[in-house]
Every structure is written in structure tokens, then in C-alpha cells.
C-alpha positions as CSV (number, residue, x, y, z in Angstrom):
1,M,0.0,0.0,0.1
2,N,1.2,3.2,-1.1
3,R,0.9,5.9,1.9
4,I,1.3,9.9,1.5
5,F,1.1,11.3,4.9
6,L,-0.1,15.1,5.3
7,L,1.1,17.0,8.5
8,S,-1.2,19.8,9.4
9,P,0.7,23.1,9.7
10,A,2.1,24.6,13.0
11,Y,1.2,27.8,14.0
12,A,4.0,30.6,13.2
13,G,2.6,33.6,14.6
14,G,2.9,32.5,18.2
15,Q,5.2,33.2,21.0
16,R,7.8,30.5,20.0
17,A,7.8,31.8,16.5
18,R,8.7,35.5,17.8
19,L,11.5,33.8,19.8
20,I,13.0,32.0,17.0
21,M,12.9,35.0,14.6
22,S,14.0,37.6,17.3
23,E,17.5,39.3,16.0
24,R,18.6,38.3,19.8
25,A,18.0,34.7,19.4
26,Q,21.7,32.9,19.4
27,F,20.3,29.0,20.3
28,D,21.4,26.7,17.5
29,L,18.2,26.3,15.7
30,A,17.8,30.0,15.5
31,R,21.2,30.5,14.2
32,R,20.8,28.1,11.6
33,L,17.8,29.6,10.1
34,R,19.9,32.5,9.5
35,S,23.1,30.5,8.3
36,E,23.5,29.1,4.7
37,K,22.5,25.6,6.1
38,P,19.3,26.0,7.4
39,P,17.1,23.5,9.2
40,A,14.2,21.5,7.8
41,L,10.8,22.6,7.7
42,G,9.7,19.6,9.9
43,E,12.3,20.5,12.4
44,V,11.2,24.2,12.7
45,F,7.5,23.7,12.9
46,A,8.4,21.0,15.6
47,F,10.1,23.6,17.6
48,L,7.0,25.9,17.0
49,S,4.5,23.2,17.5
50,G,6.3,21.0,20.4
51,L,4.9,17.7,21.4
52,Y,2.0,17.5,18.7
53,F,4.4,18.4,15.7
54,R,7.2,16.4,17.0
55,G,4.9,13.3,17.3
56,K,3.4,14.0,13.6
57,L,6.8,14.2,12.2
58,A,8.5,11.2,14.0
59,Y,5.4,9.1,12.9
60,A,5.4,10.0,9.5
61,N,9.2,9.3,9.1
62,A,8.5,5.8,11.0
63,F,6.2,4.3,8.6
64,A,6.6,6.1,5.1
65,A,8.5,4.2,2.7
66,P,12.5,4.6,3.5
67,R,13.2,5.5,0.0
68,R,10.3,8.0,-0.7
69,K,10.2,9.8,3.0
70,R,11.1,13.0,0.7
71,S,8.2,12.7,-1.5
72,D,5.7,11.1,1.0
73,V,6.3,13.1,3.9
74,L,4.4,16.2,3.3
75,V,3.4,19.4,5.2
76,I,0.7,22.0,5.0
77,T,1.9,25.1,4.8
78,P,0.3,28.7,5.4
79,T,1.5,30.1,1.9
80,R,2.9,27.3,-0.3
81,G,0.7,24.4,-0.5
82,L,2.1,21.1,0.5
83,V,6.0,21.3,1.1
84,P,8.1,18.2,1.9
85,A,9.0,18.1,5.8
86,A,12.7,17.8,4.8
87,T,12.9,20.8,2.7
88,P,15.5,23.5,4.3
89,I,13.6,26.9,5.3
90,K,15.5,30.2,6.0
91,L,14.5,33.1,8.4
92,A,12.6,35.0,5.4
93,D,10.6,31.7,4.4
94,L,9.4,31.8,8.4
95,Q,8.6,35.2,8.3
96,E,6.4,34.5,5.2
97,F,4.6,32.1,6.8
98,A,3.9,34.2,10.0
99,G,2.5,36.8,8.0
100,V,-0.7,34.6,6.6
101,D,-3.6,33.4,8.5
102,I,-4.5,29.7,7.9
103,D,-8.1,30.2,7.1
104,E,-10.1,28.4,4.3
105,T,-11.4,31.7,3.0
106,N,-7.8,33.4,2.7
107,P,-6.7,32.9,-1.2
108,R,-3.0,33.2,-0.1
109,Y,-3.4,30.1,1.9
110,R,-5.9,28.0,0.1
111,A,-5.1,28.6,-3.8
112,P,-1.5,27.3,-3.1
113,L,-3.0,24.5,-1.2
114,E,-5.7,23.6,-3.6
115,R,-3.2,23.6,-6.6
116,D,-1.2,21.0,-4.8
117,V,-3.7,19.2,-3.5
118,Q,-5.2,18.6,-7.1
119,R,-1.9,17.7,-8.8
120,L,-1.1,15.0,-6.0
121,A,-4.5,13.6,-6.5
122,K,-4.1,13.2,-10.2
123,Q,-0.6,11.6,-9.7
124,L,-1.5,9.1,-7.2
125,P,-2.3,5.6,-7.9
126,A,-5.9,4.7,-7.3
127,E,-5.3,2.4,-4.5
128,S,-2.9,5.0,-2.6
129,E,-3.7,6.3,1.0
130,V,-3.5,10.0,1.8
131,V,-2.9,9.7,5.9
132,L,-3.9,13.0,7.4
133,L,-1.9,13.8,10.7
134,G,-4.0,16.8,12.0
135,S,-7.5,17.7,13.2
136,I,-10.3,16.2,11.1
137,A,-12.8,18.3,12.7
138,T,-11.5,21.7,11.0
139,P,-12.6,23.1,7.6
140,K,-9.2,25.0,7.2
141,Y,-8.1,21.9,5.5
142,V,-10.1,19.1,5.7
143,D,-12.5,20.2,2.9
144,V,-10.1,20.8,0.1
145,L,-8.6,17.4,1.1
146,L,-11.7,15.7,0.8
147,E,-12.8,17.4,-2.3
148,H,-9.9,15.9,-4.3
149,F,-9.0,12.9,-2.6
150,G,-12.2,11.5,-1.7
151,Q,-12.3,8.1,0.2
152,R,-8.5,8.0,-0.3
153,L,-8.2,10.7,2.6
154,C,-7.8,8.8,6.1
155,F,-6.8,9.3,9.4
156,P,-5.8,7.2,12.5
157,A,-8.9,6.1,14.4
158,D,-7.5,6.8,17.7
159,F,-7.4,10.7,16.9
160,V,-11.0,10.7,17.8
161,G,-12.2,12.4,21.0
162,R,-8.1,13.3,21.6
163,G,-6.9,16.8,21.9
164,D,-3.5,17.9,20.1
165,M,-1.3,17.0,22.9
166,S,-3.0,13.5,23.1
167,R,-2.3,12.8,19.8
168,G,1.1,14.2,19.5
169,G,1.8,11.8,22.6
170,L,0.1,9.0,20.9
171,L,1.8,9.6,17.6
172,L,5.2,9.8,19.4
173,R,5.1,6.3,21.1
174,S,3.6,4.3,18.2
175,A,6.8,5.7,16.1
176,V,8.8,4.8,19.2
177,D,7.3,1.3,19.5
178,R,7.0,0.7,15.8
179,C,3.6,0.2,16.1
180,E,1.3,1.7,12.9
181,L,-2.0,2.9,13.9
182,T,-5.1,1.9,11.9
183,Y,-6.6,4.2,9.5
184,I,-10.0,4.9,8.4
185,S,-11.7,7.1,5.8
186,V,-12.3,11.0,6.7
187,A,-15.5,10.6,4.3
188,G,-18.4,9.5,6.7
189,A,-16.2,9.2,10.0
190,V,-17.2,10.3,13.2
191,R,-15.1,13.2,13.7
192,K,-15.7,13.8,17.4
193,G,-16.4,11.3,20.3
194,K,-16.2,10.3,23.5
195,R,-12.6,11.3,25.0
196,P,-10.6,8.2,25.4
197,P,-8.4,7.3,28.6
198,K,-5.3,9.4,29.0
199,L,-2.2,8.1,27.9
200,E,0.5,6.7,30.5
201,P,3.3,9.3,31.2
202,R,6.5,8.4,29.2
203,R,9.8,10.2,28.7
204,Y,11.6,10.3,25.7
205,T,15.0,10.9,24.9
206,K,16.1,13.1,21.6
């Protein structure tokens, strides 16, 4: 089964974004953002979002086909549609992301996303699955994805009823344990449900 993993975007206008974009920032990731060897989009978004995006990225990298990770692990961005998580980004790129609202009515966000989703839908074999690692209850991207991917758009069944932090923890431990989750189609699915039991606390080393 050919699977594409789509990671919902991290918020680029929050406190952590302002911290890393500050001229006074001297920690490693901030310095690399200004260097000739910039960090990957996935790494920067993991810093902005913390556990949630870190879990999404770790999970997608764990279960994407080894030789196709660069093309099969894609991030929804505020201005550039679908971008491989491994793509290097610089300070100017992050500043661009921070200046645009992620809203389905905002053409600067929606037009590039629709363009890339439509293109990907045409390229994928009919038997492919597109796994959304993000909220399935928001119209910010789900409506566009459903329109073009239809029944091929799916998500981890265990997401139902969980908040962002719980999803992040679930994805991270699934990646560490090499235990892939069960996917169900977004179309017709119950998107909100009873909150499941809390995950047992676990520590992870980087």
C-alpha cells in the first residue's frame, strides 16, 4: 500500500515563532535559520508546535517508505501548499508563513494548497492512501483534501476524542514502538467522540 502522510501546519505567529525569529536569538536552531545550511521545515515546525508536531513528524518518518520519505511526508504550509518536511527553510520563509492566516477563506493560503492537492490527487495511484495527521474537525484543510482525495483520505482512528497534545503523545510512542495505527476514511467518519483514557506518562530522549 502506497501511503502519503500529510502533516497539518504549526502556527507560525505565536510566542515560539517570535522567539526563533528574534535578532537576539542565539540558540542553535535560530542561528541555523540564518545560515547557509538552514534547518528542515519539519524541524522548525516541531520547535514551533512542540509535542504535537514532533509526534506527527516522528510518526510519518517512521512509517513512510524509506526510499520515498522526502516525497511521501508533506507539510501543509500557510503560503506554499504542500511542502516536503525535509525541505530546508530560512528566516525569510518563516517570516512569510507568520504573515498569513491559515483560514479556508484566505486565498494566499487556500490557492497554493488547492493547487498542490489537485496535482497530487491526479498523480497518485488509485489504491493509494493519504493519511492526514492533524485535526479532522476543522474546515481549514479537511474540505479541500476531501474534495480531491475522497475516500483515499484517511486518519488514525485513535484520534477521535483526543486533543492536540494527546494525539502528539500517541503518535510519538507509536513511532518509538514501531506500531502503526489503524486508519479509517475521513469521509463519513465520526470526527468528534468520547474522550479516550489518558496515555500513561512516558519520557523520551531526543
